[in-house]
C-alpha positions in Angstrom: 122.8 88.5 89.5 123.6 92.0 90.6 122.1 94.3 93.4 119.4 95.7 91.1 118.3 92.3 90.0 118.1 90.9 93.4 116.0 93.8 94.6 113.8 93.4 91.4 113.4 89.8 92.3 112.4 90.5 96.0 109.6 92.9 94.8 108.4 90.4 92.1 108.1 87.6 94.7 106.4 90.0 97.1 103.9 91.0 94.1 103.3 87.6 93.5 102.4 86.7 97.1 100.2 89.9 97.5 98.2 89.0 94.4 97.7 85.3 95.4 96.5 86.3 99.1 94.2 89.0 98.1 92.8 87.9 94.9 89.6 86.1 96.2 88.9 88.5 99.1 85.7 90.2 99.3 85.1 93.7 100.0 84.2 92.8 103.7 86.8 90.5 104.1 89.4 93.3 103.3 88.1 94.9 106.4 88.2 91.7 108.5 90.8 91.4 111.5 92.1 88.1 111.8 92.4 88.7 115.7 91.3 91.9 117.6 93.8 94.7 117.2 95.3 93.2 114.2 95.1 95.5 111.3 93.2 94.6 108.2 94.1 94.1 104.7 92.6 97.3 103.2 94.5 99.4 105.8 97.7 97.6 105.2 97.8 97.9 101.5 97.3 101.7 101.8 100.3 101.7 104.5 102.4 99.6 102.1 101.9 101.9 99.1 102.7 105.0 101.2 105.7 103.1 103.0 107.0 102.2 99.6 106.9 105.9 98.4 108.4 107.3 101.5 111.4 104.5 101.4 112.1 105.5 97.8 111.8 109.2 98.4 113.8 108.9 101.5 116.6 107.4 99.6 116.2 109.5 96.4 114.7 112.7 97.3 112.3 114.1 94.5 112.3 110.8 92.5 108.7 109.6 93.3 105.3 110.9 92.1 102.9 112.2 94.6 100.2 109.8 96.2 96.8 110.9 95.9 95.8 113.9 98.4 95.5 112.7 102.1 96.3 109.3 101.1 99.3 108.6 103.4 97.4 110.4 106.3 94.4 107.9 105.7 96.7 105.1 106.4 98.7 106.2 109.5 98.8 104.5 112.7 95.7 106.5 113.9 93.7 105.3 110.9 94.4 101.6 111.6 91.8 101.2 114.0 89.0 102.2 111.6 86.6 99.5 110.2 84.5 102.1 108.0 84.5 100.9 104.4 84.2 104.6 103.2 87.8 105.4 104.9 89.3 102.9 102.5 89.5 102.4 98.8 88.5 99.1 97.0 90.8 96.2 96.4 91.2 97.2 92.8 92.1 101.0 93.5 94.7 99.8 95.9 96.3 97.4 93.6 96.2 99.7 90.7 97.9 102.5 92.7 100.3 99.9 94.1 101.5 99.0 90.5 101.8 102.8 89.7 104.1 103.2 92.7 106.1 99.8 92.0 106.5 101.3 88.4 108.0 104.4 89.8 110.3 102.8 92.1 111.6 100.5 89.5 112.2 103.3 87.4 114.4 105.0 90.1 116.0 101.7 91.0 117.1 101.5 87.2 118.3 104.7 86.8 120.4 105.0 90.0 123.9 104.4 89.7 125.2 101.3 91.5 127.8 103.4 93.3 124.8 105.2 95.1 123.5 102.2 96.8 126.2 102.5 99.8 125.6 106.0 100.2 124.0 107.2 103.7 120.2 108.2 103.5 119.8 111.9 103.8 115.8 111.5 103.9 113.3 110.6 106.6 113.4 106.6 107.0 112.9 104.2 109.7 116.2 104.0 112.0 117.2 100.4 110.5 117.5 102.0 107.1 120.8 103.4 106.6 121.9 103.6 103.1 120.1 104.3 99.9 120.3 100.6 99.0 118.6 99.7 102.3 115.7 102.0 101.0 115.0 99.6 98.0 116.0 96.2 99.9 113.2 97.1 102.5 110.5 97.6 99.9 110.1 93.9 98.9 110.6 92.4 102.4 108.0 94.7 103.9 105.3 93.8 101.5 106.2 90.1 102.0 106.1 90.6 105.7 102.6 92.1 105.5 101.3 89.4 103.1 102.7 86.6 105.3 100.0 88.4 108.1 97.4 87.7 105.5 98.0 84.1 105.9 96.0 84.1 109.5 93.1 85.9 107.9 92.9 83.4 105.0 92.8 80.5 107.6 90.2 82.2 109.8 88.3 82.5 106.5 88.7 78.9 105.6 90.4 79.6 102.4 92.6 77.6 100.2 96.4 77.3 101.5 98.5 78.9 98.9 101.9 78.1 99.7 
């Protein structure tokens, strides 16, 4: 298994977990906070989509398609406090956009020369992301970390334990 295969597998695992954890959530539950001050799933999905695009774009500038107008702004830290259904997309809309961004991410990953993954990042990324390879590695783990948070919501809702 090479670097690209490992990154792809990380993203596949994250996608599997995300799909399982949200599949049976209702629109109301997508806006339910497992505890006060925790972010609900709807906001987190938007945040994850925007973050994935930002990470890949940060590593390989000019490589990713744009998000819908205002999407990233609708899923920033300030908007995380909103519980208004009209401020967010539907679960199906989030999952569709997530698949589109993921397809673009994988296209960039596949087209990148292996020698580029150790190069330093020149775009805007979090401080712990230092190489182009880090940009790709962080995508899958970021999705998995957030999906893990949804376990608390599922327990609160008395849903089936998935894993």
